[in-house]
LUMZAVEX-628019 format. One line per 2 residues: number of its first residue (from 1); their letters; for each residue x, y, z of N, C-alpha, C. Coordinates in Angstrom, 3 decimals. Atoms other than C-alpha are relative to their C-alpha. Example, Ala and Ser with C-alpha at 12.3 -4.5 7.8 and 13.67 -1.06 7.14 Angstrom:
1 = AS = 0.890/-1.190/0.000/12.300/-4.500/7.800/0.900/1.200/0.000 | -0.820/-1.190/-0.060/13.670/-1.060/7.140/-0.770/1.090/0.730
//
This chain:
1 = MD = -1.397/-0.021/-0.409/-63.601/-55.714/-195.725/0.052/-0.354/1.480 | -0.095/0.320/-1.422/-62.587/-57.320/-192.447/0.862/1.036/0.720
3 = VF = -0.660/-1.037/-0.790/-61.099/-55.257/-189.626/1.513/0.006/-0.217 | -1.445/0.028/0.198/-57.507/-56.431/-190.205/0.391/0.612/-1.340
5 = EA = -0.253/-0.611/1.303/-57.693/-55.441/-193.860/-0.153/1.516/0.098 | 0.211/-1.444/-0.180/-59.074/-52.018/-192.869/1.174/0.629/0.746
7 = IK = -1.145/-0.519/-0.763/-56.251/-51.554/-190.342/1.215/0.131/-0.909 | -1.153/-0.041/0.911/-53.640/-52.390/-192.983/-0.176/1.047/-1.094
9 = KR = 0.271/-0.877/1.135/-55.308/-50.270/-195.677/-0.109/1.481/0.395 | 0.196/-1.381/-0.441/-56.024/-47.123/-193.617/1.311/0.785/-0.086
11 = FS = -1.174/-0.873/0.049/-53.628/-44.234/-194.223/-0.455/1.438/0.211 | 0.310/-1.411/-0.207/-53.445/-40.507/-193.551/-0.061/0.699/-1.348
13 = CR = 0.236/-0.578/1.323/-54.943/-38.987/-196.686/0.105/1.524/0.077 | -0.188/-1.447/0.042/-53.857/-35.466/-197.567/-0.383/0.586/-1.364
15 = GY = 0.517/-0.485/1.276/-55.699/-35.061/-200.859/-1.314/-0.703/-0.308 | 1.334/0.569/0.175/-59.402/-35.547/-201.587/-0.602/0.390/-1.339
17 = KL = 0.725/-0.253/1.243/-61.529/-35.800/-204.739/-1.185/0.918/0.269 | 1.209/-0.824/-0.089/-64.326/-33.338/-205.410/-1.211/-0.895/-0.224
19 = QP = 1.101/0.971/0.090/-66.857/-36.080/-204.763/-0.660/-0.064/1.369 | 0.658/0.022/-1.313/-69.463/-35.920/-202.009/-0.002/-1.394/0.626
21 = VE = 0.143/1.248/-0.746/-69.675/-38.584/-199.330/-1.491/-0.290/0.107 | 1.403/0.391/-0.070/-72.946/-40.467/-199.548/-0.476/0.047/1.451
23 = EE = 0.557/-0.156/-1.350/-75.198/-39.772/-196.563/-0.038/-1.326/0.755 | 0.053/1.320/-0.658/-75.601/-43.522/-195.854/1.374/-0.374/0.565
25 = KL = -1.361/0.312/-0.463/-71.823/-43.906/-195.592/0.384/0.882/1.182 | -0.296/-0.908/-1.107/-71.504/-40.847/-193.373/-0.691/-0.473/1.279
27 = IQ = 0.736/0.503/-1.169/-74.175/-42.237/-191.041/0.687/-1.243/0.565 | -0.704/1.198/-0.476/-72.323/-45.577/-190.868/1.282/0.363/0.746
29 = IL = -1.234/-0.447/-0.660/-69.086/-43.771/-189.950/-0.319/0.577/1.374 | 0.397/-0.598/-1.278/-70.811/-41.747/-187.232/-0.524/-1.061/0.967
31 = EA = 0.501/1.108/-0.833/-72.536/-44.893/-185.973/1.169/-0.784/0.597 | -1.183/0.695/-0.525/-69.108/-46.553/-185.620/0.571/0.764/1.192
33 = GR = -0.456/-0.808/-1.140/-68.068/-43.655/-183.361/-0.942/-0.105/1.179 | 1.004/0.095/-1.070/-71.308/-43.839/-181.390/0.108/-1.305/0.760
35 = LA = -0.070/1.323/-0.624/-70.781/-47.540/-180.708/1.293/-0.255/0.773 | -1.279/0.183/-0.699/-67.276/-47.049/-179.305/-0.206/-0.021/1.514
37 = PS = 0.079/-0.005/-1.459/-66.742/-47.846/-175.632/0.559/1.300/0.568 | -0.533/-1.175/-0.703/-66.064/-45.056/-173.142/0.013/-0.293/1.491
39 = AH = -0.107/0.183/-1.448/-65.111/-44.807/-169.479/-1.375/0.171/0.637 | 1.297/0.005/-0.687/-68.190/-45.615/-167.362/-1.173/0.105/-0.982
41 = NA = 0.996/-0.121/1.065/-70.119/-45.712/-170.676/-0.619/1.404/-0.034 | 0.509/-1.375/-0.087/-70.446/-41.939/-170.261/-0.303/0.605/-1.368
43 = QD = 0.202/-0.541/1.342/-70.221/-41.224/-174.006/-0.043/1.524/0.042 | -0.014/-1.448/-0.213/-69.298/-37.681/-173.030/0.730/0.707/-1.144
45 = WK = -0.570/-0.581/1.212/-68.650/-36.470/-176.565/-1.105/0.529/-0.895 | 0.853/-0.439/1.103/-70.212/-34.672/-179.482/0.870/-0.052/-1.247
47 = FV = -0.683/-0.001/1.282/-69.277/-35.031/-183.147/-0.675/1.063/-0.861 | 0.529/-1.076/0.835/-69.754/-31.837/-185.144/0.329/-0.357/-1.450
49 = VV = -0.171/0.361/1.409/-70.274/-32.720/-188.818/-0.030/1.284/-0.813 | -0.136/-1.239/0.763/-69.052/-29.912/-191.059/0.070/-0.338/-1.486
51 = KN = 0.027/0.175/1.452/-70.015/-29.939/-194.748/0.174/1.325/-0.736 | -0.061/-1.320/0.604/-70.134/-26.203/-195.448/1.429/0.333/-0.426
53 = EA = -1.343/-0.239/0.548/-67.192/-25.280/-197.703/0.731/1.148/0.700 | -0.631/-1.148/-0.659/-66.525/-21.900/-196.078/0.476/-0.375/1.399
55 = TR = -0.381/0.433/-1.350/-66.451/-23.476/-192.619/1.175/-0.966/-0.058 | -1.127/0.927/0.166/-64.148/-26.281/-193.821/1.290/0.766/-0.279
57 = KK = -1.185/-0.826/0.292/-61.776/-23.634/-195.177/0.526/0.671/1.268 | -0.413/-0.623/-1.262/-61.755/-21.865/-191.805/0.675/-1.023/0.908
59 = LA = -0.616/1.050/-0.812/-61.011/-25.162/-190.033/1.386/-0.347/-0.534 | -1.299/0.289/0.618/-58.194/-25.862/-192.503/1.018/1.065/0.384
61 = QA = -0.883/-1.093/-0.374/-56.730/-22.449/-191.743/0.373/-0.092/1.488 | -0.266/0.129/-1.447/-57.052/-23.025/-187.967/0.991/-1.127/0.288
63 = AG = -0.926/1.120/-0.164/-55.059/-26.231/-188.420/1.286/0.207/-0.805 | -1.168/-0.219/0.846/-52.584/-24.797/-190.923/0.209/-1.137/-0.994
65 = QP = -0.056/1.151/0.904/-53.431/-27.723/-193.242/-1.044/0.209/-1.092 | 0.970/-0.322/1.048/-55.069/-26.568/-196.512/-0.797/-1.188/-0.538
67 = FI = 0.703/1.166/0.564/-55.981/-30.118/-197.611/-1.280/-0.339/0.752 | 1.212/0.283/-0.781/-58.590/-30.316/-194.835/-1.237/0.542/-0.722
69 = AE = 1.130/-0.622/0.697/-60.828/-27.981/-196.874/-0.419/-0.786/-1.234 | 0.326/0.804/1.182/-60.662/-30.401/-199.845/-1.004/-1.108/0.319
71 = AP = 0.898/1.093/-0.384/-62.518/-33.110/-197.925/-1.429/0.539/0.052 | 1.385/-0.485/-0.007/-66.293/-32.830/-198.400/-0.651/0.003/1.384
73 = VV = 0.523/0.070/-1.373/-66.859/-33.618/-194.705/1.173/0.077/0.968 | -0.950/0.017/-1.113/-64.918/-32.811/-191.558/-0.803/-0.297/1.259
75 = IV = 0.641/0.344/-1.274/-65.959/-34.512/-188.325/0.898/0.535/1.108 | -0.757/-0.602/-1.095/-64.881/-32.567/-185.241/-0.423/-0.687/1.292
77 = AV = 0.263/0.748/-1.238/-64.600/-34.645/-182.056/0.191/0.930/1.197 | -0.002/-0.936/-1.127/-65.449/-32.668/-178.912/-0.237/-0.758/1.309
79 = AL = 0.146/0.585/-1.338/-64.965/-33.766/-175.287/-0.876/0.910/0.850 | 0.927/-0.778/-0.821/-67.806/-32.663/-173.024/0.397/0.057/1.467
81 = DP = -0.451/0.014/-1.395/-66.031/-33.469/-169.740/1.520/-0.121/0.054 | -1.455/0.097/0.063/-62.343/-32.652/-170.212/0.694/-0.036/1.362
83 = EH = -0.601/0.030/-1.335/-61.786/-32.469/-166.443/-0.001/-1.398/0.626 | 0.087/1.352/-0.554/-62.620/-36.147/-165.836/1.325/-0.743/-0.207
85 = VL = -1.274/0.717/0.044/-59.384/-37.952/-164.973/-0.207/-1.368/0.641 | 0.122/1.364/-0.505/-59.232/-41.716/-164.501/0.953/-0.236/1.168
87 = SS = -0.879/0.312/-1.135/-57.592/-43.340/-161.459/1.440/-0.226/-0.461 | -1.343/0.176/0.561/-54.618/-43.999/-163.764/0.690/1.341/-0.259
89 = EV = -0.477/-1.361/0.217/-54.149/-40.197/-163.950/-0.006/0.396/-1.477 | 0.139/-0.289/1.425/-55.043/-40.245/-167.662/-1.356/0.679/-0.209
91 = PA = 1.299/-0.634/0.291/-57.728/-37.829/-168.908/-0.907/-0.970/-0.760 | 0.937/0.950/0.613/-60.792/-39.923/-169.791/-0.289/0.360/-1.456
93 = YA = 0.339/-0.387/1.372/-61.542/-37.882/-172.912/1.056/-0.460/-1.004 | -1.070/0.395/0.926/-58.164/-38.760/-174.434/-0.197/-1.445/-0.458
95 = LN = 0.257/1.398/0.347/-58.978/-42.471/-174.314/-1.327/-0.156/-0.737 | 1.336/0.151/0.576/-62.677/-42.177/-175.082/-0.057/0.438/-1.463
97 = LA = 0.089/-0.499/1.368/-62.299/-40.060/-178.185/1.031/-0.638/-0.917 | -0.943/0.749/0.846/-59.222/-41.925/-179.410/-0.685/-1.252/-0.532
99 = IA = 0.700/1.214/0.432/-61.323/-45.074/-179.504/-1.093/0.342/-1.015 | 1.114/-0.357/0.883/-64.333/-43.366/-181.100/0.495/0.461/-1.375
101 = VD = -0.511/-0.490/1.284/-62.310/-41.556/-183.785/0.667/-1.135/-0.768 | -0.607/1.131/0.694/-60.342/-44.704/-184.555/-1.066/-0.913/-0.602
103 = HM = 1.122/0.770/0.564/-63.612/-46.617/-184.994/-0.475/0.652/-1.301 | 0.474/-0.710/1.190/-64.651/-43.918/-187.482/0.996/-0.110/-1.152
105 = TL = -0.992/0.112/1.077/-61.367/-44.059/-189.415/-0.055/-1.381/-0.642 | 0.060/1.362/0.547/-61.651/-47.836/-189.797/-1.298/-0.240/-0.767
107 = AA = 1.268/0.126/0.720/-65.320/-47.664/-190.787/0.098/0.707/-1.357 | -0.162/-0.737/1.255/-64.480/-45.028/-193.412/0.837/-0.807/-0.986
109 = TA = -0.860/0.815/0.868/-61.695/-47.228/-194.792/-0.780/-1.173/-0.570 | 0.787/1.156/0.442/-64.015/-50.238/-194.960/-1.039/0.400/-1.047
111 = LG = 1.002/-0.491/0.945/-66.483/-48.082/-196.927/0.627/0.626/-1.247 | -0.684/-0.530/1.172/-63.851/-47.038/-199.475/0.343/1.471/0.079
113 = LA = -0.312/-1.411/-0.216/-63.280/-43.586/-197.988/1.353/0.148/0.690 | -1.291/-0.288/-0.623/-60.143/-41.934/-196.657/-0.180/1.064/1.078
115 = TC = 0.028/-0.959/-1.105/-59.424/-39.904/-193.527/1.430/0.428/0.337 | -1.286/-0.382/-0.574/-56.602/-38.094/-191.774/-0.277/0.559/1.386
117 = WI = 0.204/-0.430/-1.383/-56.537/-37.759/-188.008/0.809/1.276/0.220 | -0.668/-1.282/-0.215/-55.734/-34.086/-187.254/-0.067/0.346/1.491
119 = GA = -0.067/-0.346/-1.415/-54.565/-33.353/-183.718/0.687/1.327/0.250 | -0.698/-1.284/-0.131/-52.632/-30.136/-184.383/-0.868/1.097/-0.615
121 = FD = 0.868/-1.093/0.453/-54.879/-27.070/-184.609/-0.093/1.021/1.120 | 0.195/-1.059/-0.982/-55.666/-23.816/-182.815/-1.332/-0.270/0.713
123 = QE = 1.165/0.379/-0.803/-58.068/-24.951/-180.074/-1.030/1.132/0.068 | 0.923/-1.120/-0.185/-59.566/-21.510/-179.462/-0.648/0.425/-1.311
125 = EV = 0.559/-0.389/1.296/-60.026/-20.759/-183.162/-1.064/-0.995/-0.458 | 0.997/1.008/0.386/-61.836/-24.052/-183.828/-1.259/0.166/0.854
127 = KR = 1.166/-0.241/-0.864/-64.094/-23.393/-180.823/-0.794/1.207/-0.486 | 0.667/-1.210/0.482/-64.845/-19.915/-182.165/-0.763/-0.293/-1.293
129 = IL = 0.617/0.294/1.303/-65.582/-21.170/-185.703/-1.286/-0.809/0.167 | 1.132/0.916/-0.153/-67.967/-23.894/-184.502/-0.904/0.334/1.185
131 = EI = 0.796/-0.452/-1.148/-69.387/-21.986/-181.496/-0.054/-1.061/1.101 | -0.117/1.021/-1.047/-68.174/-24.637/-179.056/0.255/0.702/1.331
133 = PQ = -0.197/-0.641/-1.300/-68.505/-23.590/-175.397/1.415/-0.199/0.545 | -1.372/-0.027/-0.519/-65.264/-22.779/-173.628/0.342/-1.189/0.888
135 = EY = -0.302/1.085/-0.947/-65.587/-25.569/-171.040/0.265/-1.346/-0.678 | -0.242/1.248/0.728/-65.349/-28.268/-173.726/1.367/0.026/-0.674
137 = KV = -1.302/0.073/0.658/-62.228/-29.461/-175.553/-0.140/-0.697/-1.338 | -0.055/0.613/1.314/-61.794/-30.111/-179.239/1.189/-0.949/0.008
139 = VA = -1.046/1.022/-0.076/-59.793/-33.336/-179.528/0.590/-0.320/-1.359 | -0.507/0.357/1.321/-59.521/-34.042/-183.239/-0.908/0.534/-1.093
141 = LL = 0.729/-0.292/1.217/-60.542/-32.968/-186.709/0.215/-1.217/-0.894 | -0.098/1.183/0.846/-61.294/-35.825/-189.092/-0.598/0.291/-1.380
143 = PV = 0.513/-0.144/1.360/-61.550/-34.951/-192.777/-0.349/-1.370/-0.568 | 0.479/1.264/0.575/-63.477/-37.649/-194.664/-0.380/0.245/-1.459
145 = GY = 0.358/-0.117/1.405/-63.739/-38.175/-198.395/0.652/-1.086/-0.822 | -0.633/0.951/0.918/-62.584/-40.089/-201.440/1.413/0.490/-0.289
147 = SA = -1.408/-0.367/0.176/-58.809/-40.111/-201.771/0.315/0.380/-1.433 | -0.502/-0.423/1.311/-57.210/-38.246/-204.658/1.483/-0.323/-0.111
149 = QP = -1.421/0.332/0.024/-53.777/-39.615/-203.823/0.178/-1.512/0.063 | -0.241/1.446/-0.087/-52.263/-43.059/-204.225/0.324/-0.390/1.434
151 = EG = -0.324/0.481/-1.341/-51.976/-45.149/-201.092/1.508/-0.109/0.128 | -1.438/0.068/-0.235/-48.514/-44.743/-199.679/0.361/-1.247/0.787
153 = KK = -0.486/1.133/-0.778/-46.409/-47.465/-198.155/0.246/0.488/1.430 | -0.168/-0.370/-1.405/-46.528/-47.339/-194.368/1.345/-0.501/0.514
155 = SR = -1.236/0.395/-0.661/-43.314/-47.416/-192.407/-0.320/-0.200/1.479 | 0.286/0.306/-1.401/-43.747/-49.108/-189.052/1.144/-0.810/0.598
157 = KS = -1.010/0.790/-0.696/-41.369/-50.519/-186.469/-0.445/-1.453/0.071 | 0.323/1.419/-0.142/-41.189/-54.271/-186.094/-0.566/-0.256/1.398
159 = LE = 0.521/0.374/-1.323/-42.962/-56.028/-183.213/1.126/-0.089/1.028 | -1.132/0.160/-0.923/-39.573/-56.814/-181.667/0.464/1.344/0.566
161 = EI = -0.434/-1.321/-0.444/-38.853/-53.071/-181.438/-0.971/0.661/0.977 | 1.004/-0.698/-0.818/-42.056/-52.192/-179.594/-0.595/-0.835/1.130
163 = IC = 0.597/0.877/-1.011/-42.879/-55.160/-177.372/1.034/-0.396/1.052 | -0.795/0.494/-1.126/-41.473/-56.011/-173.947/-0.795/-1.136/0.633
165 = LE = 0.677/1.130/-0.647/-42.268/-59.301/-172.229/0.162/0.072/1.511 | 0.101/0.068/-1.458/-43.315/-59.305/-168.581/0.415/1.266/0.736
167 = KF = -0.400/-1.245/-0.672/-41.550/-56.016/-167.688/0.543/0.955/-1.068 | -0.482/-0.992/0.935/-40.529/-52.800/-169.352/1.513/-0.084/-0.147
169 = ED = -1.434/-0.037/0.281/-37.133/-52.759/-171.013/0.271/1.146/-0.946 | -0.380/-1.113/0.852/-35.507/-49.705/-172.473/1.263/-0.381/-0.743
171 = D = -1.174/0.412/0.788/-33.129/-50.394/-175.327/1.167/0.911/0.158
//
C-alpha cells in the first residue's frame, strides 16, 4: 500500500477483533516510529508496548475508553524531555511524538491493522500503571489490532476551507 492510500484508509478504530498482532508486524510498526525525525535528532522518547490484558484494562479505565482494552497491543508514547521548548515556543515533544506516532498509525494501516490515537487520559494514573518516572510525560496511547468495525466515511473540510495563500486570512 502506498503512503497516500494509507493516509486515506486510516481511521480511528474503536472496536478490535480478538486476534493477536503478529510480532513481525508489531516490530515494523515500532520501527516506523523509531525512524521518525525529531528535533536535533534527539529521539527523546520511549514506546512502552503493553500486551498484558489486565494492564490494557487499567489503561482503558485511565482513559475512560473501554475499547482500548479490546486491542491486543497498546503502544504508549512517552516524552523523556518534556521541558525542551523550541525557539518557536512549541514544546519539542509535541512535534517529535506526533510525527513518530503518526508514522506508526500509517505503518499499521499499511499492514492491515487499525489504530486509534488516544490523547485524553489521566496522566498520573497512566504513569502509575506503567511505572513511568514523574519527570516524563505520557503523550499518547495507541491501541493496535485488527478492526472489528466497518471503515467509516471520514468527514473533512475542503482544501479551500483550510488553506490561505501568502498570508493568514480569517473567514
